[in-house]
C-alpha positions in Angstrom: 26.0 -7.8 -57.7 22.4 -7.4 -58.9 21.1 -9.6 -56.1 23.0 -7.5 -53.5 21.4 -4.3 -54.9 18.1 -5.9 -54.8 18.6 -7.0 -51.2 19.8 -3.6 -50.2 16.7 -1.9 -51.7 14.3 -4.4 -49.9 16.1 -3.7 -46.6 15.7 -0.1 -47.1 12.1 -0.4 -47.8 11.5 -2.5 -44.8 13.4 0.1 -42.6 11.5 3.0 -44.2 8.2 1.0 -43.4 9.2 0.5 -39.7 10.2 4.2 -39.3 6.8 5.2 -40.7 4.9 2.8 -38.4 6.9 4.1 -35.4 6.0 7.7 -36.3 2.3 6.7 -36.8 1.7 4.1 -34.2 -1.0 4.9 -31.7 0.4 5.9 -28.2 0.1 3.2 -25.7 -1.3 5.9 -23.3 -0.5 9.1 -21.5 1.3 9.9 -18.3 1.1 13.3 -16.7 3.8 13.4 -14.0 3.3 16.2 -11.2 6.3 16.9 -9.0 6.2 17.8 -5.3 7.9 20.9 -3.8 10.3 22.5 -6.1 13.5 20.6 -5.1 16.8 22.4 -5.4 19.5 20.9 -7.7 21.8 20.7 -4.7 19.4 18.2 -2.9 18.9 16.3 -6.3 22.6 16.1 -6.9 23.3 14.6 -3.5 20.5 12.0 -3.9 21.2 11.2 -7.6 25.1 11.6 -7.3 24.9 13.8 -10.3 25.9 17.2 -11.3 22.6 19.0 -12.6 22.5 22.9 -12.7 19.7 25.0 -13.6 19.4 28.8 -13.9 17.2 29.2 -10.9 18.9 26.3 -8.9 15.5 24.2 -8.7 14.5 21.1 -10.5 10.8 21.6 -11.1 9.5 19.0 -13.6 13.1 18.0 -14.4 12.9 15.5 -11.5 11.2 13.2 -13.9 13.9 13.3 -16.4 15.5 10.0 -15.5 12.0 8.3 -15.9 10.6 9.8 -19.2 12.9 7.9 -21.5 11.7 4.5 -20.3 8.0 5.5 -20.7 8.5 6.9 -24.2 10.4 3.9 -25.2 7.2 2.0 -24.5 5.3 4.4 -26.7 3.7 6.4 -24.0 3.2 10.2 -24.2 4.6 12.0 -21.3 4.1 15.4 -19.8 6.0 16.6 -16.9 5.2 20.2 -16.2 7.0 22.4 -13.7 4.4 23.8 -11.3 4.1 27.6 -10.9 6.3 29.0 -8.2 5.1 28.2 -4.7 5.6 31.8 -3.6 3.3 33.2 -6.4 0.7 30.6 -6.6 -1.3 28.2 -4.3 -2.7 24.6 -4.5 -5.8 25.8 -6.4 -3.4 27.4 -9.0 -1.4 24.1 -9.4 -4.6 22.1 -9.8 -5.9 24.5 -12.5 -2.4 24.4 -14.2 -2.6 20.7 -14.6 -6.3 20.7 -15.7 -5.5 23.3 -18.3 -2.6 21.1 -19.6 -5.0 18.2 -19.9 -7.7 20.1 -21.5 -5.6 22.1 -23.9 -3.8 18.9 -25.2 -7.1 17.0 -25.3 -5.7 14.2 -23.1 -7.9 11.3 -22.2 -7.2 8.0 -20.2 -4.4 9.7 -18.3 -2.3 8.0 -15.9 -1.8 10.8 -13.4 1.2 10.6 -11.2 2.0 12.7 -8.1 5.1 12.8 -6.0 5.0 14.1 -2.5 3.1 17.4 -2.5 2.0 16.3 -6.0 -0.6 14.0 -4.3 -2.5 16.9 -3.2 -2.6 18.3 -6.9 -3.5 15.0 -8.5 -6.4 14.5 -6.1 -7.8 17.9 -6.9 -7.4 17.4 -10.6 -9.1 14.0 -10.5 -12.0 15.3 -8.5 -12.5 18.1 -11.4 -12.2 15.8 -14.4 -12.5 12.0 -13.4 -13.6 11.2 -16.9 -10.2 12.1 -18.2 -8.2 10.0 -15.7 -7.6 6.2 -16.0 -5.5 5.8 -12.9 -4.0 7.8 -10.0 -0.5 7.0 -8.9 0.8 8.4 -5.6 4.4 8.3 -5.3 5.4 8.5 -1.5 2.8 11.2 -1.7 0.3 13.1 0.6 -3.1 11.4 0.4 -5.6 14.2 1.5 -9.1 14.0 3.0 -11.4 16.8 2.1 -10.6 19.9 4.0 -6.9 18.8 4.7 -3.7 20.7 3.6 -0.2 19.2 3.2 0.7 20.8 6.7 -2.4 19.2 8.2 -1.6 15.7 7.1 2.0 16.0 8.4 0.8 17.2 11.8 -1.6 14.2 11.7 1.5 12.1 11.5 3.0 13.6 14.5 5.5 15.9 13.1 6.0 19.6 12.8 5.9 20.4 9.1 8.6 23.2 9.6 11.0 20.3 10.9 11.7 19.1 7.4 14.5 20.9 5.6 13.3 23.2 2.8 9.7 23.0 3.7 8.1 26.4 4.6 4.5 27.6 5.2 4.1 28.8 1.6 0.5 29.0 0.3 0.3 25.6 -1.7 1.2 23.7 1.4 -1.2 25.4 3.9 -4.1 25.6 1.7 -6.9 23.1 2.5 -8.2 21.0 -0.4 -11.8 20.8 -0.9 -13.1 18.0 -3.1 -15.9 15.3 -3.4 -14.5 11.9 -2.6 -17.3 10.1 -4.5 -15.8 11.7 -7.7 -12.6 9.9 -7.3 -13.7 6.8 -5.6 -14.3 4.7 -8.7 -10.9 5.5 -10.2 -8.1 2.8 -9.9 -5.4 4.0 -7.6 -1.8 3.0 -6.9 0.3 4.0 -3.9 4.1 3.6 -4.1 5.6 3.8 -0.6 9.4 4.5 -0.4 10.6 2.5 2.7 13.7 4.8 3.1 11.8 7.9 2.9 12.4 10.8 5.4 8.8 11.6 5.0 7.5 8.5 6.9 5.3 10.7 9.0 3.3 11.5 5.9 3.4 8.1 4.2 2.4 6.3 7.4 -0.9 8.2 7.4 -1.5 7.3 3.8 -0.9 3.6 4.4 -3.4 3.5 7.2 -6.0 5.1 4.8 -5.2 2.6 2.0 -5.6 -0.3 4.4 -9.0 0.9 5.4 -10.0 1.4 1.8 -9.2 -2.2 0.6 -9.7 -3.3 -2.9 -9.7 0.3 -4.1 -5.9 0.3 -4.1 -2.9 -1.3 -5.5 0.1 -0.9 -3.1 3.7 -1.3 -3.7 6.8 -0.7 -1.6 10.2 0.5 -3.0 13.4 0.3 -0.9 14.2 3.9 -1.8 14.7 7.5 -0.5 11.6 9.9 -0.7 12.8 10.6 -4.2 12.9 7.4 -6.2 13.6 9.2 -9.6 17.0 10.1 -8.1 17.9 7.0 -6.0 16.2 4.1 -8.0 15.4 5.3 -11.5 15.4 2.0 -13.3 13.3 0.2 -10.7 10.9 3.0 -10.3 10.5 3.2 -14.1 9.5 -0.4 -14.1 6.9 0.2 -11.4 5.3 3.0 -13.3 5.2 0.9 -16.5 3.4 -1.8 -14.5 0.8 0.7 -13.5 0.2 1.6 -17.1 -0.9 -2.0 -18.0 -2.9 -2.9 -14.9 
């Protein structure tokens, strides 16, 4: 009986120590996840075969909800803000929003991830604070040159931007991004192209730019729709984790 009590105490002490270690362990790193256009819950539910509902009928930063647990399980800090409404903000405002999040939380060595239109945002953020960024990850995303808007990129791919369901000429999508390419050139970059994406006109342009840039990029393809968070969350989570250890 006495041995059983002692063993129980020892086990409880070990468990307590492990708990304290888990609570105090240094984070492996930080992901900041930037969504694209504010997707409707209706579109999300069709892709994810789910029943998500929100008060405004929009997903915002919730599009990352299927990814965040896997990143946190590997001891990463994760931020997935909802960008300000596209009808009351613009690209500059979205860039400032993410810069403020990084500054106010004193984030460093950030793995900055942008999906779709989010590629415009993370490019602008990285150009403003490259010293805070450890890697840029573009997920089936717009890859702008200086002076381009999202609409400009779509047009350069041979499509009418307004031919995409749900995409309208709101301020963030028509504002031209001005940035200094040398500011972000040294940063490691990853592009994840979704081969079943309906935005192939955009990603085709990005692929051409990446091929021309050479060793500056790590490139992956995923047999997914434009929204891998919905259609292939496990595989996509693994890819994001791989970018964290590169």
